[in-house]
C-alpha positions as CSV (number, residue, x, y, z in Angstrom):
1,X,66.7,-123.5,-208.1
2,X,65.3,-120.3,-209.7
3,X,62.6,-118.4,-208.0
4,X,59.1,-119.5,-208.7
5,X,57.3,-116.9,-210.8
6,X,53.7,-116.0,-209.8
7,X,51.2,-113.9,-211.8
8,X,48.5,-112.6,-209.6
9,X,46.7,-110.4,-212.3
10,X,45.4,-112.6,-215.0
11,X,41.9,-113.8,-216.1
12,X,40.1,-117.0,-217.3
13,X,36.6,-117.3,-218.6
14,X,35.1,-120.7,-217.8
15,X,33.8,-121.8,-221.2
16,X,30.3,-122.3,-220.0
17,X,30.2,-118.7,-218.8
18,X,31.6,-117.5,-222.0
19,X,28.9,-119.3,-223.9
20,X,26.2,-118.0,-221.6
21,X,27.3,-114.3,-222.1
22,X,27.3,-115.0,-225.9
23,X,23.7,-116.2,-225.5
24,X,22.4,-113.0,-223.9
25,X,20.5,-110.3,-225.8
26,X,20.9,-107.6,-223.1
27,X,23.9,-106.0,-221.3
28,X,26.2,-107.5,-220.5
29,X,26.8,-109.5,-223.7
30,X,29.6,-111.4,-225.6
31,X,30.0,-111.5,-229.3
32,X,32.0,-114.3,-231.0
33,X,34.0,-112.7,-233.9
34,X,35.2,-116.2,-235.1
35,X,38.1,-118.4,-234.2
36,X,39.4,-117.5,-230.7
37,X,38.2,-114.0,-230.9
38,X,35.5,-112.6,-228.7
39,X,34.4,-109.1,-227.4
40,X,32.4,-108.2,-224.2
41,X,30.0,-105.1,-224.7
42,X,28.1,-102.9,-222.3
43,X,26.0,-100.1,-223.8
44,X,27.5,-101.1,-227.3
45,X,30.9,-100.2,-226.0
46,X,33.7,-102.9,-226.1
47,X,34.9,-103.4,-222.5
48,X,37.0,-106.6,-223.0
49,X,38.6,-108.5,-225.8
50,X,39.6,-112.2,-226.0
51,X,42.1,-113.0,-228.5
52,X,43.9,-116.1,-227.2
53,X,42.5,-119.5,-226.7
54,X,44.0,-119.6,-223.3
55,X,41.5,-117.1,-222.2
56,X,39.1,-120.1,-221.7
57,X,41.1,-123.1,-222.6
58,X,43.6,-124.2,-219.8
59,X,45.7,-126.5,-222.0
60,X,46.3,-123.8,-224.4
61,X,47.1,-121.4,-221.5
62,X,49.7,-123.8,-220.0
63,X,51.5,-123.7,-223.2
64,X,51.6,-119.9,-223.2
65,X,52.7,-120.0,-219.6
66,X,55.6,-122.4,-220.4
67,X,56.8,-120.3,-223.3
68,X,56.6,-117.2,-221.1
69,X,58.5,-118.7,-218.2
70,X,55.6,-118.2,-215.8
71,X,55.1,-121.0,-213.2
72,X,52.0,-120.2,-211.4
73,X,49.0,-118.1,-211.9
74,X,46.2,-117.1,-209.5
75,X,43.1,-117.2,-211.7
76,X,40.3,-114.7,-211.7
77,X,37.2,-114.1,-213.8
78,X,37.2,-110.8,-215.5
79,X,34.6,-108.3,-216.7
80,X,31.8,-108.6,-217.2
81,X,31.5,-110.2,-213.7
82,X,28.3,-112.1,-212.6
83,X,27.2,-109.0,-210.5
84,X,26.4,-107.3,-213.7
85,X,24.2,-110.1,-214.8
86,X,22.3,-109.4,-211.7
87,X,19.4,-111.3,-209.9
88,X,19.3,-115.0,-209.3
89,X,21.2,-115.7,-212.5
90,X,24.1,-113.7,-211.4
91,X,24.3,-115.5,-208.1
92,X,24.1,-118.9,-210.0
93,X,26.9,-117.8,-212.4
94,X,29.2,-116.8,-209.5
95,X,28.9,-120.3,-208.0
96,X,29.3,-122.0,-211.3
97,X,32.5,-119.9,-212.1
98,X,33.8,-120.7,-208.7
99,X,33.3,-124.4,-209.1
100,X,35.1,-124.2,-212.5
101,X,38.1,-122.1,-210.9
102,X,38.4,-124.8,-208.0
103,X,38.4,-127.5,-210.7
104,X,41.2,-125.8,-212.6
105,X,43.4,-125.8,-209.4
106,X,42.7,-129.6,-209.0
107,X,43.5,-130.5,-212.7
108,X,46.7,-128.3,-212.7
109,X,48.2,-128.4,-209.2
110,X,50.7,-125.8,-208.4
111,X,50.2,-124.1,-211.7
112,X,46.9,-122.7,-210.9
113,X,45.3,-121.2,-207.8
114,X,42.0,-119.1,-207.7
115,X,40.2,-116.0,-206.5
116,X,36.6,-116.3,-205.7
117,X,34.1,-114.5,-207.9
118,X,31.4,-112.9,-205.7
119,X,28.0,-111.8,-206.6
120,X,28.2,-108.4,-205.2
121,X,24.8,-107.2,-206.3
122,X,23.2,-109.6,-203.6
123,X,25.1,-109.1,-200.3
124,X,23.6,-112.0,-198.5
125,X,24.3,-114.4,-201.4
126,X,27.9,-112.8,-201.7
127,X,28.5,-113.4,-198.1
128,X,27.3,-117.0,-198.3
129,X,29.4,-117.7,-201.5
130,X,32.6,-116.2,-200.1
131,X,32.2,-118.4,-197.1
132,X,31.8,-121.4,-199.3
133,X,34.7,-120.5,-201.4
134,X,37.0,-119.9,-198.3
135,X,36.1,-123.5,-197.2
136,X,36.8,-124.7,-200.8
137,X,40.3,-123.3,-200.7
138,X,40.3,-120.1,-202.6
139,X,43.3,-118.0,-202.1
140,X,41.6,-114.7,-202.2
141,X,38.7,-113.0,-204.1
142,X,38.3,-110.6,-207.2
143,X,37.1,-107.2,-206.3
144,X,35.7,-105.0,-209.0
145,X,36.3,-101.1,-208.9
146,X,32.5,-100.6,-208.6
147,X,29.7,-103.0,-208.1
148,X,27.3,-102.6,-211.0
149,X,27.6,-98.9,-210.6
150,X,27.8,-98.6,-206.8
151,X,30.7,-97.3,-204.9
152,X,32.8,-100.1,-203.2
153,X,32.9,-98.4,-199.7
154,X,29.2,-98.5,-199.0
155,X,28.2,-99.8,-195.6
156,X,25.9,-102.3,-197.3
157,X,29.0,-104.1,-198.5
158,X,30.6,-104.4,-195.2
159,X,29.4,-108.0,-194.3
160,X,31.2,-109.2,-197.4
161,X,34.4,-107.5,-196.1
162,X,33.8,-109.1,-192.6
163,X,34.1,-112.6,-194.2
164,X,37.3,-111.5,-196.1
165,X,38.7,-110.1,-192.9
166,X,37.8,-113.2,-190.9
167,X,39.6,-115.6,-193.4
168,X,42.4,-113.1,-194.1
169,X,41.6,-113.3,-197.9
170,X,43.6,-111.0,-200.2
171,X,41.9,-109.3,-203.0
172,X,42.7,-108.3,-206.6
173,X,41.3,-104.9,-207.5
174,X,40.2,-104.9,-211.1
175,X,38.5,-102.4,-213.3
176,X,34.8,-102.8,-214.0
177,X,32.7,-100.7,-216.5
178,X,33.9,-97.4,-215.0
179,X,31.9,-94.9,-213.1
180,X,33.4,-92.3,-215.3
181,X,32.2,-94.0,-218.5
182,X,30.0,-91.2,-219.6
183,X,32.9,-88.8,-219.3
184,X,35.2,-91.1,-221.3
185,X,32.3,-91.3,-223.9
186,X,32.1,-87.5,-224.2
187,X,35.9,-86.9,-224.7
188,X,36.2,-90.2,-226.9
189,X,38.9,-91.9,-224.8
190,X,38.9,-95.7,-224.6
191,X,38.0,-97.0,-221.1
192,X,41.3,-99.0,-221.1
193,X,43.4,-95.8,-221.1
194,X,42.2,-93.8,-218.1
195,X,38.7,-95.0,-217.3
196,X,40.0,-98.4,-215.8
197,X,42.9,-97.0,-214.0
198,X,40.9,-94.1,-212.6
199,X,38.2,-96.4,-211.4
200,X,40.4,-98.7,-209.5
201,X,42.2,-95.8,-207.9
202,X,39.0,-94.3,-206.8
203,X,37.9,-97.7,-205.4
204,X,41.0,-98.3,-203.2
205,X,41.4,-94.7,-202.1
206,X,37.7,-94.4,-201.1
207,X,38.0,-97.7,-199.1
208,X,41.0,-95.9,-197.2
209,X,39.4,-92.5,-196.7
210,X,35.9,-93.9,-195.8
211,X,37.7,-95.9,-193.0
212,X,37.0,-99.4,-194.4
213,X,40.6,-100.5,-194.1
214,X,40.8,-99.1,-190.6
215,X,37.7,-101.0,-189.7
216,X,38.9,-104.4,-191.2
217,X,42.6,-104.7,-190.4
218,X,43.2,-108.0,-192.3
219,X,42.1,-106.7,-195.6
220,X,44.9,-106.6,-198.1
221,X,44.9,-105.8,-201.9
222,X,46.8,-106.3,-205.2
223,X,46.2,-103.1,-207.1
224,X,46.2,-103.9,-210.8
225,X,47.9,-101.9,-213.5
226,X,50.9,-100.8,-211.3
227,X,48.6,-99.2,-208.7
228,X,46.4,-97.5,-211.2
229,X,47.1,-93.8,-210.6
230,X,47.9,-93.8,-206.9
231,X,51.8,-94.1,-206.9
232,X,52.0,-91.1,-209.1
233,X,50.0,-88.8,-206.9
234,X,51.3,-89.6,-203.5
235,X,51.9,-85.9,-202.6
236,X,48.4,-85.1,-203.7
237,X,47.0,-87.9,-201.7
238,X,48.9,-86.6,-198.6
239,X,47.9,-82.9,-199.1
240,X,44.3,-83.8,-199.7
241,X,43.9,-85.5,-196.6
242,X,45.8,-83.0,-194.6
243,X,44.2,-80.0,-196.1
244,X,40.6,-81.1,-196.7
245,X,40.0,-84.2,-194.6
246,X,38.2,-82.3,-191.8
247,X,35.9,-80.7,-194.4
248,X,35.0,-84.1,-195.7
249,X,34.7,-85.6,-192.2
250,X,37.6,-88.0,-192.8
251,X,39.6,-89.1,-189.8
252,X,42.0,-92.1,-190.2
253,X,44.5,-94.0,-187.9
254,X,47.3,-92.6,-190.1
255,X,47.9,-90.7,-193.4
256,X,46.2,-92.5,-196.4
257,X,49.4,-92.9,-198.3
258,X,50.9,-94.9,-195.4
259,X,47.8,-97.1,-195.1
260,X,48.1,-97.8,-199.0
261,X,51.9,-98.7,-198.7
262,X,51.1,-101.2,-195.9
263,X,48.1,-102.8,-197.2
264,X,48.4,-102.7,-201.0
265,X,50.6,-104.4,-203.6
266,X,50.7,-102.9,-207.0
267,X,51.3,-105.5,-209.7
268,X,53.6,-104.8,-212.7
269,X,50.9,-104.7,-215.4
270,X,52.1,-101.6,-217.2
271,X,55.6,-102.8,-218.1
272,X,56.7,-99.1,-218.8
273,X,60.0,-98.8,-217.0
274,X,59.9,-95.2,-215.7
275,X,56.5,-95.9,-214.3
276,X,57.8,-99.0,-212.7
277,X,60.7,-97.3,-211.2
278,X,58.4,-94.5,-209.7
279,X,56.2,-97.1,-208.2
280,X,59.1,-99.1,-206.7
281,X,60.6,-96.0,-205.3
282,X,57.5,-95.5,-203.2
283,X,56.2,-98.9,-202.1
284,X,59.5,-100.7,-202.2
285,X,60.3,-104.2,-203.7
286,X,58.5,-105.9,-200.8
287,X,55.1,-104.6,-202.1
288,X,55.3,-105.3,-205.8
289,X,54.6,-108.5,-207.8
290,X,54.0,-109.8,-211.3
291,X,50.9,-109.1,-213.1
292,X,50.5,-110.0,-216.9
293,X,46.9,-109.1,-217.6
294,X,46.7,-112.2,-219.5
295,X,45.1,-112.6,-221.9
296,X,43.9,-108.9,-222.7
297,X,45.3,-106.8,-225.3
298,X,47.0,-104.5,-222.8
299,X,48.7,-107.5,-221.2
300,X,52.2,-108.8,-221.9
301,X,52.8,-112.3,-220.5
302,X,55.8,-112.9,-222.7
303,X,57.4,-109.6,-221.5
304,X,56.6,-109.7,-217.9
305,X,59.7,-111.3,-216.5
306,X,61.9,-109.2,-218.7
307,X,60.3,-106.1,-217.5
308,X,61.2,-107.0,-213.9
309,X,64.8,-107.8,-215.0
310,X,65.0,-104.5,-216.7
311,X,63.8,-102.8,-213.5
312,X,66.5,-104.6,-211.6
313,X,69.2,-103.1,-213.9
314,X,67.8,-99.7,-213.9
315,X,67.1,-99.5,-210.2
316,X,70.1,-101.5,-208.9
317,X,68.1,-104.3,-207.1
318,X,69.6,-107.1,-205.6
319,X,68.7,-110.7,-206.7
320,X,66.8,-111.3,-203.4
321,X,64.7,-108.0,-204.1
322,X,63.9,-109.2,-207.6
323,X,62.9,-112.6,-206.3
324,X,60.4,-110.7,-204.1
325,X,58.7,-109.3,-207.1
326,X,58.9,-112.4,-209.2
327,X,57.3,-114.4,-206.7
328,X,58.1,-114.3,-203.0
329,X,55.8,-111.4,-202.2
330,X,52.7,-113.2,-203.7
331,X,53.6,-116.5,-202.2
332,X,53.5,-114.9,-198.9
333,X,50.5,-112.7,-199.4
334,X,48.3,-115.4,-200.9
335,X,49.7,-118.1,-198.5
336,X,50.7,-120.5,-201.5
337,X,52.3,-123.9,-200.7
338,X,55.6,-124.6,-202.0
339,X,56.0,-125.5,-205.6
340,X,57.9,-128.9,-206.0
341,X,61.4,-128.2,-207.2
342,X,61.4,-124.4,-206.4
343,X,62.7,-122.5,-203.5
């Protein structure tokens, strides 16, 4: 049988959460343009679009997956996350989103699994919720590139990482409203171009450089958008640590590029062949997997499998190596049960 295809970078808004965001009169907010079209805003800047019904309607989503040849998705809630809502409302909506995600898995067995949504703004509540989700059967958790404007490596967040480490829960790193937003505003560059990829790259590299991955050896990450900027600045990462680590008080178990290669899986959400080849050459086929960014405008679910096949041709990959990228790597990372009728 053909290799089961697994998409670990995609998003779903439970409809009740979408409706709640539309009802808000302060950041973050969602505006309904009509039909299946919605836009999410922060500071009057559009940070996310919804164009497809499958972004919130699972039956419509299944039809899209079937048309694209995608067997399984590991669902996550995208921006704006509940931590940006803040307060008790943010905690409540994290719980409600997780309940909806768990129900999606029950309603569509083997087609959907889920990543927990965590109320990062309230660490005690986040610890409790991640514990609850682990016991409910989540396959990992969603990790934003900053937590309502705070850096992700701060020690205050370590209790959450302790839970993820205990349960060996992998994490999808996804952009948030970027820390460099004011810079992007000043130079008039859409956040989706460099703001998001820079933010996720700063997040994972800061976790490595500040020793969080050394402290918690079971933390593993899927880095969206082909690893952001990290695979394309490997020598710079090596030299910065070697040349300036002492001055910054950074001391690690090994070079940060080696930690990244061992603990991080870039997904294929980029679909630009030269970049995919560059990433592949560094991390290898054992550390890549499909991401579609369904259902955002920068995503390409229909072209995701073809992009991997094009990479196979250009890089001379074996069928076994392609199968790793198509699904085997993420089956192993997220500990997914076998899909009936598939290898």
